[in-house]
N, CA, C and O atoms as a GROMACS GRO file, in nm:
protein
  632
    1UNK      N    1   1.189   0.551   2.089
    1UNK     CA    2   1.183   0.487   1.959
    1UNK      C    3   1.298   0.540   1.873
    1UNK      O    4   1.327   0.660   1.872
    2UNK      N    5   1.361   0.450   1.801
    2UNK     CA    6   1.469   0.488   1.711
    2UNK      C    7   1.411   0.552   1.584
    2UNK      O    8   1.334   0.488   1.512
    3UNK      N    9   1.448   0.676   1.559
    3UNK     CA   10   1.398   0.747   1.440
    3UNK      C   11   1.514   0.770   1.345
    3UNK      O   12   1.590   0.865   1.362
    4UNK      N   13   1.528   0.683   1.244
    4UNK     CA   14   1.640   0.699   1.151
    4UNK      C   15   1.628   0.829   1.072
    4UNK      O   16   1.517   0.869   1.037
    5UNK      N   17   1.741   0.895   1.043
    5UNK     CA   18   1.735   1.020   0.968
    5UNK      C   19   1.711   0.996   0.820
    5UNK      O   20   1.747   0.892   0.765
    6UNK      N   21   1.648   1.095   0.759
    6UNK     CA   22   1.617   1.091   0.616
    6UNK      C   23   1.621   1.235   0.566
    6UNK      O   24   1.567   1.324   0.631
    7UNK      N   25   1.686   1.258   0.453
    7UNK     CA   26   1.688   1.394   0.399
    7UNK      C   27   1.551   1.429   0.342
    7UNK      O   28   1.474   1.340   0.305
    8UNK      N   29   1.521   1.557   0.336
    8UNK     CA   30   1.391   1.597   0.282
    8UNK      C   31   1.377   1.557   0.134
    8UNK      O   32   1.269   1.515   0.092
    9UNK      N   33   1.483   1.570   0.057
    9UNK     CA   34   1.479   1.528  -0.084
    9UNK      C   35   1.464   1.377  -0.095
    9UNK      O   36   1.393   1.327  -0.182
   10UNK      N   37   1.531   1.304  -0.006
   10UNK     CA   38   1.519   1.159  -0.006
   10UNK      C   39   1.378   1.114   0.026
   10UNK      O   40   1.327   1.020  -0.034
   11UNK      N   41   1.314   1.183   0.121
   11UNK     CA   42   1.175   1.151   0.155
   11UNK      C   43   1.085   1.175   0.035
   11UNK      O   44   0.994   1.095   0.008
   12UNK      N   45   1.108   1.284  -0.037
   12UNK     CA   46   1.028   1.312  -0.158
   12UNK      C   47   1.048   1.205  -0.264
   12UNK      O   48   0.952   1.160  -0.327
   13UNK      N   49   1.175   1.162  -0.284
   13UNK     CA   50   1.204   1.057  -0.382
   13UNK      C   51   1.134   0.927  -0.344
   13UNK      O   52   1.080   0.856  -0.429
   14UNK      N   53   1.135   0.895  -0.215
   14UNK     CA   54   1.071   0.772  -0.168
   14UNK      C   55   0.919   0.778  -0.183
   14UNK      O   56   0.856   0.679  -0.220
   15UNK      N   57   0.860   0.893  -0.154
   15UNK     CA   58   0.715   0.909  -0.174
   15UNK      C   59   0.679   0.890  -0.321
   15UNK      O   60   0.578   0.827  -0.354
   16UNK      N   61   0.760   0.945  -0.410
   16UNK     CA   62   0.738   0.930  -0.553
   16UNK      C   63   0.750   0.783  -0.594
   16UNK      O   64   0.672   0.734  -0.675
   17UNK      N   65   0.848   0.714  -0.538
   17UNK     CA   66   0.865   0.572  -0.569
   17UNK      C   67   0.745   0.490  -0.523
   17UNK      O   68   0.700   0.401  -0.595
   18UNK      N   69   0.692   0.520  -0.404
   18UNK     CA   70   0.575   0.448  -0.354
   18UNK      C   71   0.455   0.472  -0.446
   18UNK      O   72   0.380   0.379  -0.477
   19UNK      N   73   0.438   0.595  -0.489
   19UNK     CA   74   0.328   0.626  -0.581
   19UNK      C   75   0.343   0.547  -0.711
   19UNK      O   76   0.246   0.491  -0.761
   20UNK      N   77   0.463   0.543  -0.765
   20UNK     CA   78   0.491   0.466  -0.887
   20UNK      C   79   0.461   0.318  -0.866
   20UNK      O   80   0.398   0.254  -0.950
   21UNK      N   81   0.506   0.265  -0.754
   21UNK     CA   82   0.483   0.123  -0.725
   21UNK      C   83   0.334   0.091  -0.712
   21UNK      O   84   0.287  -0.011  -0.762
   22UNK      N   85   0.260   0.179  -0.644
   22UNK     CA   86   0.118   0.152  -0.620
   22UNK      C   87   0.031   0.176  -0.742
   22UNK      O   88  -0.061   0.098  -0.769
   23UNK      N   89   0.060   0.282  -0.816
   23UNK     CA   90  -0.030   0.320  -0.926
   23UNK      C   91   0.008   0.264  -1.062
   23UNK      O   92  -0.076   0.254  -1.151
   24UNK      N   93   0.135   0.226  -1.079
   24UNK     CA   94   0.179   0.177  -1.210
   24UNK      C   95   0.225   0.031  -1.202
   24UNK      O   96   0.172  -0.055  -1.272
   25UNK      N   97   0.324   0.005  -1.118
   25UNK     CA   98   0.384  -0.128  -1.114
   25UNK      C   99   0.290  -0.236  -1.058
   25UNK      O  100   0.280  -0.344  -1.115
   26UNK      N  101   0.223  -0.206  -0.947
   26UNK     CA  102   0.132  -0.304  -0.888
   26UNK      C  103   0.021  -0.345  -0.985
   26UNK      O  104   0.000  -0.464  -1.005
   27UNK      N  105  -0.052  -0.249  -1.047
   27UNK     CA  106  -0.157  -0.289  -1.143
   27UNK      C  107  -0.102  -0.367  -1.263
   27UNK      O  108  -0.168  -0.458  -1.314
   28UNK      N  109   0.018  -0.331  -1.309
   28UNK     CA  110   0.079  -0.402  -1.422
   28UNK      C  111   0.106  -0.548  -1.386
   28UNK      O  112   0.080  -0.637  -1.466
   29UNK      N  113   0.157  -0.572  -1.266
   29UNK     CA  114   0.186  -0.709  -1.222
   29UNK      C  115   0.057  -0.787  -1.198
   29UNK      O  116   0.050  -0.906  -1.230
   30UNK      N  117  -0.043  -0.722  -1.143
   30UNK     CA  118  -0.171  -0.790  -1.121
   30UNK      C  119  -0.230  -0.834  -1.255
   30UNK      O  120  -0.285  -0.944  -1.267
   31UNK      N  121  -0.219  -0.749  -1.356
   31UNK     CA  122  -0.267  -0.784  -1.489
   31UNK      C  123  -0.187  -0.900  -1.547
   31UNK      O  124  -0.243  -0.988  -1.613
   32UNK      N  125  -0.056  -0.900  -1.525
   32UNK     CA  126   0.030  -1.008  -1.575
   32UNK      C  127  -0.005  -1.141  -1.507
   32UNK      O  128  -0.004  -1.246  -1.571
   33UNK      N  129  -0.037  -1.137  -1.377
   33UNK     CA  130  -0.078  -1.258  -1.306
   33UNK      C  131  -0.209  -1.310  -1.362
   33UNK      O  132  -0.223  -1.430  -1.386
   34UNK      N  133  -0.304  -1.221  -1.384
   34UNK     CA  134  -0.433  -1.262  -1.439
   34UNK      C  135  -0.417  -1.323  -1.578
   34UNK      O  136  -0.481  -1.423  -1.611
   35UNK      N  137  -0.331  -1.264  -1.659
   35UNK     CA  138  -0.307  -1.318  -1.793
   35UNK      C  139  -0.241  -1.455  -1.786
   35UNK      O  140  -0.278  -1.546  -1.860
   36UNK      N  141  -0.143  -1.469  -1.698
   36UNK     CA  142  -0.074  -1.597  -1.684
   36UNK      C  143  -0.169  -1.705  -1.632
   36UNK      O  144  -0.159  -1.821  -1.672
   37UNK      N  145  -0.261  -1.669  -1.543
   37UNK     CA  146  -0.360  -1.765  -1.492
   37UNK      C  147  -0.450  -1.814  -1.604
   37UNK      O  148  -0.493  -1.930  -1.604
   38UNK      N  149  -0.478  -1.726  -1.698
   38UNK     CA  150  -0.566  -1.762  -1.808
   38UNK      C  151  -0.504  -1.868  -1.899
   38UNK      O  152  -0.575  -1.935  -1.975
   39UNK      N  153  -0.372  -1.884  -1.891
   39UNK     CA  154  -0.303  -1.983  -1.974
   39UNK      C  155  -0.319  -2.125  -1.920
   39UNK      O  156  -0.278  -2.221  -1.985
   40UNK      N  157  -0.377  -2.140  -1.802
   40UNK     CA  158  -0.404  -2.274  -1.750
   40UNK      C  159  -0.310  -2.316  -1.640
   40UNK      O  160  -0.287  -2.240  -1.546
   41UNK      N  161  -0.256  -2.437  -1.650
   41UNK     CA  162  -0.176  -2.503  -1.546
   41UNK      C  163  -0.072  -2.408  -1.485
   41UNK      O  164   0.018  -2.360  -1.554
   42UNK      N  165  -0.086  -2.382  -1.354
   42UNK     CA  166   0.003  -2.287  -1.286
   42UNK      C  167   0.133  -2.350  -1.238
   42UNK      O  168   0.230  -2.280  -1.213
   43UNK      N  169   0.135  -2.484  -1.225
   43UNK     CA  170   0.256  -2.551  -1.176
   43UNK      C  171   0.377  -2.525  -1.263
   43UNK      O  172   0.487  -2.500  -1.213
   44UNK      N  173   0.358  -2.531  -1.392
   44UNK     CA  174   0.470  -2.516  -1.483
   44UNK      C  175   0.461  -2.388  -1.565
   44UNK      O  176   0.514  -2.380  -1.676
   45UNK      N  177   0.394  -2.288  -1.510
   45UNK     CA  178   0.375  -2.162  -1.582
   45UNK      C  179   0.479  -2.061  -1.532
   45UNK      O  180   0.461  -1.998  -1.428
   46UNK      N  181   0.588  -2.047  -1.608
   46UNK     CA  182   0.699  -1.960  -1.568
   46UNK      C  183   0.656  -1.813  -1.560
   46UNK      O  184   0.702  -1.739  -1.473
   47UNK      N  185   0.568  -1.772  -1.651
   47UNK     CA  186   0.521  -1.633  -1.649
   47UNK      C  187   0.446  -1.603  -1.519
   47UNK      O  188   0.463  -1.496  -1.461
   48UNK      N  189   0.365  -1.696  -1.476
   48UNK     CA  190   0.289  -1.679  -1.352
   48UNK      C  191   0.384  -1.667  -1.233
   48UNK      O  192   0.369  -1.577  -1.150
   49UNK      N  193   0.481  -1.758  -1.225
   49UNK     CA  194   0.574  -1.757  -1.112
   49UNK      C  195   0.661  -1.630  -1.111
   49UNK      O  196   0.691  -1.575  -1.005
   50UNK      N  197   0.701  -1.585  -1.230
   50UNK     CA  198   0.781  -1.462  -1.238
   50UNK      C  199   0.698  -1.341  -1.194
   50UNK      O  200   0.747  -1.254  -1.123
   51UNK      N  201   0.572  -1.337  -1.237
   51UNK     CA  202   0.484  -1.225  -1.199
   51UNK      C  203   0.457  -1.227  -1.049
   51UNK      O  204   0.455  -1.121  -0.986
   52UNK      N  205   0.437  -1.344  -0.991
   52UNK     CA  206   0.415  -1.354  -0.847
   52UNK      C  207   0.540  -1.310  -0.768
   52UNK      O  208   0.529  -1.243  -0.665
   53UNK      N  209   0.655  -1.347  -0.819
   53UNK     CA  210   0.780  -1.305  -0.755
   53UNK      C  211   0.794  -1.152  -0.761
   53UNK      O  212   0.831  -1.089  -0.663
   54UNK      N  213   0.763  -1.096  -0.876
   54UNK     CA  214   0.767  -0.950  -0.892
   54UNK      C  215   0.667  -0.883  -0.798
   54UNK      O  216   0.697  -0.780  -0.738
   55UNK      N  217   0.549  -0.941  -0.785
   55UNK     CA  218   0.448  -0.888  -0.695
   55UNK      C  219   0.499  -0.887  -0.551
   55UNK      O  220   0.479  -0.790  -0.478
   56UNK      N  221   0.564  -0.994  -0.510
   56UNK     CA  222   0.621  -1.001  -0.375
   56UNK      C  223   0.726  -0.894  -0.353
   56UNK      O  224   0.731  -0.832  -0.247
   57UNK      N  225   0.810  -0.871  -0.454
   57UNK     CA  226   0.912  -0.767  -0.444
   57UNK      C  227   0.848  -0.630  -0.429
   57UNK      O  228   0.888  -0.551  -0.343
   58UNK      N  229   0.747  -0.601  -0.512
   58UNK     CA  230   0.680  -0.471  -0.509
   58UNK      C  231   0.613  -0.448  -0.374
   58UNK      O  232   0.629  -0.341  -0.314
   59UNK      N  233   0.540  -0.548  -0.325
   59UNK     CA  234   0.471  -0.533  -0.196
   59UNK      C  235   0.570  -0.514  -0.082
   59UNK      O  236   0.547  -0.434   0.008
   60UNK      N  237   0.682  -0.588  -0.087
   60UNK     CA  238   0.786  -0.572   0.016
   60UNK      C  239   0.849  -0.434   0.013
   60UNK      O  240   0.873  -0.374   0.118
   61UNK      N  241   0.876  -0.385  -0.107
   61UNK     CA  242   0.937  -0.252  -0.121
   61UNK      C  243   0.841  -0.143  -0.072
   61UNK      O  244   0.884  -0.050  -0.003
   62UNK      N  245   0.713  -0.155  -0.106
   62UNK     CA  246   0.614  -0.058  -0.058
   62UNK      C  247   0.611  -0.057   0.094
   62UNK      O  248   0.613   0.048   0.156
   63UNK      N  249   0.606  -0.176   0.152
   63UNK     CA  250   0.600  -0.187   0.298
   63UNK      C  251   0.725  -0.128   0.363
   63UNK      O  252   0.716  -0.057   0.464
   64UNK      N  253   0.842  -0.157   0.306
   64UNK     CA  254   0.968  -0.106   0.363
   64UNK      C  255   0.973   0.047   0.357
   64UNK      O  256   1.011   0.112   0.455
   65UNK      N  257   0.936   0.104   0.243
   65UNK     CA  258   0.941   0.249   0.227
   65UNK      C  259   0.840   0.316   0.320
   65UNK      O  260   0.874   0.411   0.391
   66UNK      N  261   0.716   0.267   0.321
   66UNK     CA  262   0.613   0.329   0.406
   66UNK      C  263   0.651   0.320   0.553
   66UNK      O  264   0.630   0.415   0.628
   67UNK      N  265   0.706   0.208   0.594
   67UNK     CA  266   0.749   0.193   0.733
   67UNK      C  267   0.862   0.291   0.765
   67UNK      O  268   0.863   0.354   0.870
   68UNK      N  269   0.958   0.301   0.673
   68UNK     CA  270   1.070   0.392   0.693
   68UNK      C  271   1.026   0.537   0.698
   68UNK      O  272   1.075   0.614   0.782
   69UNK      N  273   0.935   0.576   0.610
   69UNK     CA  274   0.886   0.713   0.609
   69UNK      C  275   0.807   0.746   0.736
   69UNK      O  276   0.813   0.858   0.786
   70UNK      N  277   0.733   0.648   0.787
   70UNK     CA  278   0.650   0.676   0.905
   70UNK      C  279   0.732   0.696   1.032
   70UNK      O  280   0.687   0.763   1.124
   71UNK      N  281   0.852   0.639   1.037
   71UNK     CA  282   0.934   0.651   1.158
   71UNK      C  283   1.051   0.747   1.142
   71UNK      O  284   1.117   0.780   1.240
   72UNK      N  285   1.077   0.792   1.021
   72UNK     CA  286   1.196   0.873   0.994
   72UNK      C  287   1.188   1.012   1.054
   72UNK      O  288   1.080   1.070   1.071
   73UNK      N  289   1.305   1.064   1.086
   73UNK     CA  290   1.320   1.203   1.127
   73UNK      C  291   1.373   1.274   1.003
   73UNK      O  292   1.488   1.256   0.964
   74UNK      N  293   1.288   1.355   0.940
   74UNK     CA  294   1.324   1.420   0.814
   74UNK      C  295   1.401   1.548   0.843
   74UNK      O  296   1.357   1.634   0.919
   75UNK      N  297   1.517   1.559   0.779
   75UNK     CA  298   1.607   1.671   0.801
   75UNK      C  299   1.619   1.752   0.673
   75UNK      O  300   1.649   1.698   0.567
   76UNK      N  301   1.595   1.882   0.684
   76UNK     CA  302   1.607   1.972   0.570
   76UNK      C  303   1.753   2.017   0.561
   76UNK      O  304   1.797   2.105   0.635
   77UNK      N  305   1.826   1.956   0.469
   77UNK     CA  306   1.970   1.974   0.458
   77UNK      C  307   2.009   2.118   0.427
   77UNK      O  308   2.108   2.168   0.481
   78UNK      N  309   1.934   2.186   0.342
   78UNK     CA  310   1.971   2.321   0.301
   78UNK      C  311   1.968   2.420   0.418
   78UNK      O  312   2.025   2.528   0.408
   79UNK      N  313   1.902   2.385   0.527
   79UNK     CA  314   1.895   2.474   0.644
   79UNK      C  315   1.997   2.441   0.751
   79UNK      O  316   2.000   2.504   0.857
   80UNK      N  317   2.083   2.342   0.724
   80UNK     CA  318   2.186   2.306   0.820
   80UNK      C  319   2.294   2.414   0.824
   80UNK      O  320   2.328   2.472   0.721
   81UNK      N  321   2.344   2.440   0.940
   81UNK     CA  322   2.456   2.532   0.956
   81UNK      C  323   2.558   2.462   1.044
   81UNK      O  324   2.564   2.485   1.165
   82UNK      N  325   2.638   2.377   0.982
   82UNK     CA  326   2.733   2.296   1.058
   82UNK      C  327   2.875   2.351   1.049
   82UNK      O  328   2.970   2.281   1.084
   83UNK      N  329   2.890   2.473   1.004
   83UNK     CA  330   3.020   2.542   1.001
   83UNK      C  331   3.126   2.461   0.926
   83UNK      O  332   3.240   2.450   0.972
   84UNK      N  333   3.090   2.404   0.812
   84UNK     CA  334   3.188   2.333   0.730
   84UNK      C  335   3.218   2.192   0.775
   84UNK      O  336   3.303   2.125   0.717
   85UNK      N  337   3.149   2.145   0.876
   85UNK     CA  338   3.170   2.011   0.929
   85UNK      C  339   3.086   1.911   0.849
   85UNK      O  340   2.976   1.943   0.806
   86UNK      N  341   3.139   1.791   0.831
   86UNK     CA  342   3.063   1.685   0.765
   86UNK      C  343   2.962   1.630   0.865
   86UNK      O  344   2.997   1.577   0.970
   87UNK      N  345   2.834   1.645   0.828
   87UNK     CA  346   2.724   1.595   0.910
   87UNK      C  347   2.627   1.522   0.818
   87UNK      O  348   2.645   1.519   0.696
   88UNK      N  349   2.524   1.462   0.876
   88UNK     CA  350   2.422   1.395   0.797
   88UNK      C  351   2.364   1.493   0.696
   88UNK      O  352   2.331   1.606   0.729
   89UNK      N  353   2.353   1.448   0.571
   89UNK     CA  354   2.297   1.530   0.465
   89UNK      C  355   2.398   1.611   0.386
   89UNK      O  356   2.367   1.662   0.278
   90UNK      N  357   2.519   1.622   0.436
   90UNK     CA  358   2.622   1.701   0.369
   90UNK      C  359   2.664   1.634   0.239
   90UNK      O  360   2.667   1.511   0.228
   91UNK      N  361   2.697   1.717   0.140
   91UNK     CA  362   2.754   1.668   0.015
   91UNK      C  363   2.904   1.697   0.024
   91UNK      O  364   2.945   1.811   0.041
   92UNK      N  365   2.984   1.592   0.013
   92UNK     CA  366   3.127   1.602   0.038
   92UNK      C  367   3.205   1.562  -0.086
   92UNK      O  368   3.181   1.457  -0.146
   93UNK      N  369   3.300   1.648  -0.125
   93UNK     CA  370   3.390   1.616  -0.235
   93UNK      C  371   3.522   1.570  -0.176
   93UNK      O  372   3.584   1.640  -0.096
   94UNK      N  373   3.563   1.451  -0.217
   94UNK     CA  374   3.686   1.391  -0.165
   94UNK      C  375   3.791   1.382  -0.275
   94UNK      O  376   3.759   1.370  -0.393
   95UNK      N  377   3.917   1.387  -0.234
   95UNK     CA  378   4.029   1.367  -0.324
   95UNK      C  379   4.098   1.239  -0.282
   95UNK      O  380   4.148   1.229  -0.169
   96UNK      N  381   4.101   1.140  -0.372
   96UNK     CA  382   4.166   1.012  -0.343
   96UNK      C  383   4.316   1.031  -0.361
   96UNK      O  384   4.363   1.054  -0.473
   97UNK      N  385   4.390   1.020  -0.253
   97UNK     CA  386   4.535   1.045  -0.255
   97UNK      C  387   4.606   0.948  -0.351
   97UNK      O  388   4.697   0.988  -0.424
   98UNK      N  389   4.564   0.821  -0.351
   98UNK     CA  390   4.631   0.720  -0.432
   98UNK      C  391   4.604   0.735  -0.582
   98UNK      O  392   4.697   0.731  -0.662
   99UNK      N  393   4.478   0.753  -0.619
   99UNK     CA  394   4.443   0.761  -0.761
   99UNK      C  395   4.439   0.904  -0.815
   99UNK      O  396   4.427   0.924  -0.936
  100UNK      N  397   4.450   1.002  -0.727
  100UNK     CA  398   4.445   1.143  -0.762
  100UNK      C  399   4.314   1.180  -0.832
  100UNK      O  400   4.312   1.265  -0.921
  101UNK      N  401   4.206   1.116  -0.791
  101UNK     CA  402   4.075   1.142  -0.849
  101UNK      C  403   3.985   1.207  -0.744
  101UNK      O  404   4.000   1.185  -0.624
  102UNK      N  405   3.890   1.287  -0.793
  102UNK     CA  406   3.791   1.348  -0.705
  102UNK      C  407   3.661   1.271  -0.716
  102UNK      O  408   3.627   1.221  -0.824
  103UNK      N  409   3.590   1.260  -0.605
  103UNK     CA  410   3.459   1.196  -0.605
  103UNK      C  411   3.371   1.269  -0.504
  103UNK      O  412   3.419   1.314  -0.400
  104UNK      N  413   3.243   1.280  -0.537
  104UNK     CA  414   3.150   1.351  -0.450
  104UNK      C  415   3.042   1.256  -0.403
  104UNK      O  416   2.985   1.180  -0.482
  105UNK      N  417   3.013   1.260  -0.272
  105UNK     CA  418   2.909   1.178  -0.211
  105UNK      C  419   2.820   1.267  -0.126
  105UNK      O  420   2.862   1.371  -0.074
  106UNK      N  421   2.695   1.224  -0.112
  106UNK     CA  422   2.607   1.285  -0.013
  106UNK      C  423   2.583   1.181   0.095
  106UNK      O  424   2.555   1.065   0.064
  107UNK      N  425   2.594   1.221   0.221
  107UNK     CA  426   2.572   1.132   0.334
  107UNK      C  427   2.422   1.132   0.365
  107UNK      O  428   2.366   1.235   0.403
  108UNK      N  429   2.358   1.016   0.350
  108UNK     CA  430   2.212   1.006   0.365
  108UNK      C  431   2.176   0.890   0.457
  108UNK      O  432   2.263   0.818   0.507
  109UNK      N  433   2.047   0.872   0.478
  109UNK     CA  434   1.998   0.761   0.558
  109UNK      C  435   2.006   0.629   0.484
  109UNK      O  436   2.019   0.627   0.361
  110UNK      N  437   2.000   0.520   0.558
  110UNK     CA  438   2.011   0.387   0.499
  110UNK      C  439   1.906   0.361   0.392
  110UNK      O  440   1.936   0.300   0.289
  111UNK      N  441   1.784   0.406   0.414
  111UNK     CA  442   1.673   0.379   0.323
  111UNK      C  443   1.689   0.448   0.188
  111UNK      O  444   1.641   0.398   0.086
  112UNK      N  445   1.756   0.562   0.186
  112UNK     CA  446   1.769   0.638   0.061
  112UNK      C  447   1.906   0.623  -0.006
  112UNK      O  448   1.931   0.685  -0.110
  113UNK      N  449   1.993   0.543   0.052
  113UNK     CA  450   2.128   0.525  -0.004
  113UNK      C  451   2.120   0.462  -0.142
  113UNK      O  452   2.041   0.370  -0.166
  114UNK      N  453   2.203   0.512  -0.234
  114UNK     CA  454   2.208   0.460  -0.370
  114UNK      C  455   2.346   0.496  -0.425
  114UNK      O  456   2.370   0.610  -0.465
  115UNK      N  457   2.436   0.400  -0.427
  115UNK     CA  458   2.574   0.427  -0.466
  115UNK      C  459   2.584   0.476  -0.610
  115UNK      O  460   2.673   0.554  -0.642
  116UNK      N  461   2.493   0.432  -0.699
  116UNK     CA  462   2.495   0.478  -0.839
  116UNK      C  463   2.467   0.627  -0.846
  116UNK      O  464   2.515   0.695  -0.938
  117UNK      N  465   2.389   0.678  -0.751
  117UNK     CA  466   2.356   0.821  -0.747
  117UNK      C  467   2.451   0.897  -0.654
  117UNK      O  468   2.430   1.016  -0.628
  118UNK      N  469   2.552   0.829  -0.605
  118UNK     CA  470   2.652   0.888  -0.514
  118UNK      C  471   2.592   0.933  -0.381
  118UNK      O  472   2.635   1.032  -0.322
  119UNK      N  473   2.491   0.858  -0.334
  119UNK     CA  474   2.433   0.882  -0.201
  119UNK      C  475   2.472   0.764  -0.114
  119UNK      O  476   2.430   0.650  -0.139
  120UNK      N  477   2.554   0.791  -0.012
  120UNK     CA  478   2.603   0.681   0.073
  120UNK      C  479   2.536   0.687   0.210
  120UNK      O  480   2.509   0.794   0.264
  121UNK      N  481   2.513   0.568   0.264
  121UNK     CA  482   2.448   0.556   0.394
  121UNK      C  483   2.539   0.608   0.504
  121UNK      O  484   2.660   0.591   0.500
  122UNK      N  485   2.477   0.672   0.602
  122UNK     CA  486   2.552   0.725   0.716
  122UNK      C  487   2.622   0.613   0.793
  122UNK      O  488   2.718   0.638   0.866
  123UNK      N  489   2.574   0.491   0.777
  123UNK     CA  490   2.634   0.377   0.847
  123UNK      C  491   2.749   0.314   0.770
  123UNK      O  492   2.813   0.221   0.819
  124UNK      N  493   2.777   0.362   0.648
  124UNK     CA  494   2.885   0.304   0.568
  124UNK      C  495   3.021   0.345   0.626
  124UNK      O  496   3.031   0.448   0.692
  125UNK      N  497   3.125   0.265   0.601
  125UNK     CA  498   3.258   0.297   0.654
  125UNK      C  499   3.310   0.434   0.611
  125UNK      O  500   3.370   0.505   0.691
  126UNK      N  501   3.287   0.471   0.485
  126UNK     CA  502   3.339   0.600   0.437
  126UNK      C  503   3.265   0.716   0.503
  126UNK      O  504   3.326   0.817   0.538
  127UNK      N  505   3.134   0.702   0.520
  127UNK     CA  506   3.057   0.809   0.585
  127UNK      C  507   3.097   0.821   0.732
  127UNK      O  508   3.112   0.931   0.784
  128UNK      N  509   3.114   0.708   0.800
  128UNK     CA  510   3.155   0.712   0.941
  128UNK      C  511   3.292   0.779   0.957
  128UNK      O  512   3.316   0.848   1.056
  129UNK      N  513   3.381   0.758   0.858
  129UNK     CA  514   3.514   0.821   0.865
  129UNK      C  515   3.505   0.972   0.844
  129UNK      O  516   3.587   1.047   0.896
  130UNK      N  517   3.404   1.017   0.766
  130UNK     CA  518   3.391   1.161   0.734
  130UNK      C  519   3.319   1.241   0.842
  130UNK      O  520   3.350   1.358   0.861
  131UNK      N  521   3.224   1.181   0.911
  131UNK     CA  522   3.139   1.254   1.005
  131UNK      C  523   3.225   1.330   1.108
  131UNK      O  524   3.314   1.273   1.170
  132UNK      N  525   3.194   1.458   1.122
  132UNK     CA  526   3.264   1.541   1.219
  132UNK      C  527   3.392   1.606   1.167
  132UNK      O  528   3.450   1.690   1.236
  133UNK      N  529   3.436   1.569   1.049
  133UNK     CA  530   3.558   1.624   0.992
  133UNK      C  531   3.530   1.752   0.915
  133UNK      O  532   3.416   1.781   0.882
  134UNK      N  533   3.636   1.828   0.887
  134UNK     CA  534   3.627   1.958   0.818
  134UNK      C  535   3.699   1.954   0.684
  134UNK      O  536   3.776   1.862   0.656
  135UNK      N  537   3.673   2.055   0.602
  135UNK     CA  538   3.747   2.068   0.476
  135UNK      C  539   3.895   2.072   0.507
  135UNK      O  540   3.938   2.136   0.603
  136UNK      N  541   3.975   2.003   0.424
  136UNK     CA  542   4.120   1.998   0.442
  136UNK      C  543   4.166   1.880   0.526
  136UNK      O  544   4.284   1.846   0.523
  137UNK      N  545   4.076   1.818   0.601
  137UNK     CA  546   4.113   1.701   0.682
  137UNK      C  547   4.137   1.579   0.592
  137UNK      O  548   4.076   1.565   0.486
  138UNK      N  549   4.226   1.494   0.637
  138UNK     CA  550   4.246   1.365   0.570
  138UNK      C  551   4.172   1.259   0.649
  138UNK      O  552   4.168   1.262   0.772
  139UNK      N  553   4.112   1.165   0.576
  139UNK     CA  554   4.044   1.055   0.643
  139UNK      C  555   4.101   0.924   0.592
  139UNK      O  556   4.146   0.914   0.478
  140UNK      N  557   4.099   0.824   0.678
  140UNK     CA  558   4.143   0.690   0.641
  140UNK      C  559   4.022   0.599   0.650
  140UNK      O  560   3.956   0.591   0.754
  141UNK      N  561   3.994   0.530   0.541
  141UNK     CA  562   3.879   0.440   0.536
  141UNK      C  563   3.932   0.298   0.530
  141UNK      O  564   4.009   0.263   0.440
  142UNK      N  565   3.891   0.218   0.625
  142UNK     CA  566   3.931   0.077   0.626
  142UNK      C  567   3.830   0.000   0.540
  142UNK      O  568   3.713  -0.011   0.574
  143UNK      N  569   3.880  -0.051   0.428
  143UNK     CA  570   3.795  -0.125   0.334
  143UNK      C  571   3.848  -0.267   0.320
  143UNK      O  572   3.962  -0.294   0.359
  144UNK      N  573   3.769  -0.358   0.266
  144UNK     CA  574   3.815  -0.496   0.250
  144UNK      C  575   3.944  -0.507   0.169
  144UNK      O  576   4.025  -0.596   0.192
  145UNK      N  577   3.964  -0.415   0.074
  145UNK     CA  578   4.085  -0.417  -0.008
  145UNK      C  579   4.202  -0.344   0.054
  145UNK      O  580   4.307  -0.331  -0.009
  146UNK      N  581   4.188  -0.297   0.177
  146UNK     CA  582   4.294  -0.223   0.245
  146UNK      C  583   4.249  -0.082   0.279
  146UNK      O  584   4.133  -0.045   0.257
  147UNK      N  585   4.341  -0.004   0.333
  147UNK     CA  586   4.307   0.132   0.373
  147UNK      C  587   4.312   0.226   0.253
  147UNK      O  588   4.399   0.216   0.166
  148UNK      N  589   4.216   0.319   0.250
  148UNK     CA  590   4.212   0.422   0.146
  148UNK      C  591   4.221   0.556   0.217
  148UNK      O  592   4.158   0.577   0.321
  149UNK      N  593   4.299   0.646   0.160
  149UNK     CA  594   4.318   0.778   0.220
  149UNK      C  595   4.259   0.883   0.127
  149UNK      O  596   4.288   0.888   0.008
  150UNK      N  597   4.175   0.968   0.187
  150UNK     CA  598   4.109   1.076   0.112
  150UNK      C  599   4.134   1.208   0.183
  150UNK      O  600   4.156   1.212   0.304
  151UNK      N  601   4.131   1.315   0.106
  151UNK     CA  602   4.131   1.449   0.163
  151UNK      C  603   3.994   1.510   0.134
  151UNK      O  604   3.942   1.499   0.024
  152UNK      N  605   3.937   1.573   0.236
  152UNK     CA  606   3.807   1.639   0.218
  152UNK      C  607   3.833   1.773   0.153
  152UNK      O  608   3.895   1.861   0.213
  153UNK      N  609   3.784   1.790   0.032
  153UNK     CA  610   3.807   1.914  -0.044
  153UNK      C  611   3.697   2.015  -0.018
  153UNK      O  612   3.724   2.134   0.002
  154UNK      N  613   3.571   1.966  -0.019
  154UNK     CA  614   3.460   2.060  -0.006
  154UNK      C  615   3.344   1.993   0.067
  154UNK      O  616   3.316   1.875   0.048
  155UNK      N  617   3.277   2.073   0.152
  155UNK     CA  618   3.159   2.027   0.225
  155UNK      C  619   3.048   2.127   0.195
  155UNK      O  620   3.063   2.247   0.217
  156UNK      N  621   2.936   2.075   0.143
  156UNK     CA  622   2.822   2.161   0.107
  156UNK      C  623   2.695   2.104   0.167
  156UNK      O  624   2.684   1.984   0.193
  157UNK      N  625   2.599   2.192   0.189
  157UNK     CA  626   2.470   2.153   0.244
  157UNK      C  627   2.363   2.194   0.141
  157UNK      O  628   2.301   2.300   0.152
  158UNK      N  629   2.344   2.108   0.041
  158UNK     CA  630   2.255   2.138  -0.071
  158UNK      C  631   2.114   2.088  -0.048
  158UNK      O  632   2.028   2.106  -0.133
   0.00000   0.00000   0.00000
C-alpha cells in the first residue's frame, strides 16, 4: 500500500482542521440549510443552494483529510539526521540568483502543502529539484515561465 508522507506538525494541523470542520463548520451549515428550508420554495432559494454547496465542500474536505491521515506515514522532522541534505520535512532557505531574494520553504506531503504558509509539496518541481542536495548547491527549476536558478543557503530540520 502506498503510504504518503506527512510531517508530525502537518498531521496535528490536519487533525485540528477536522475537529473545526466537524464541531463548528458542519453544525453552522446544517443550521443555515434548515433556516433556508424554512423560507419555502427551494428551487429558487440561493441561500439554500449556497449552504448545500458549502456542506458538500465540508464533507469532502473531512473525508479527504481523514483518508489521508489514516494511510499516511507520519515523520517526526525534528528527529531527522540527514547530514545537511534536503529531505522530506526539511526547511530550506533558497537564494534566487536572478532577483537576489531569499525565500524559505518546508518540503511537506501533498495533503499539507500550503504555498501561503511556505509549505511546498514534495511532488512540486522546486521540491523535486532540492531533494538530495546540500547547502551551497545550486538547483535549476524548470517552471512554465522558464528556468529559475537558486542556491541552497540553509537546510534545517525543525
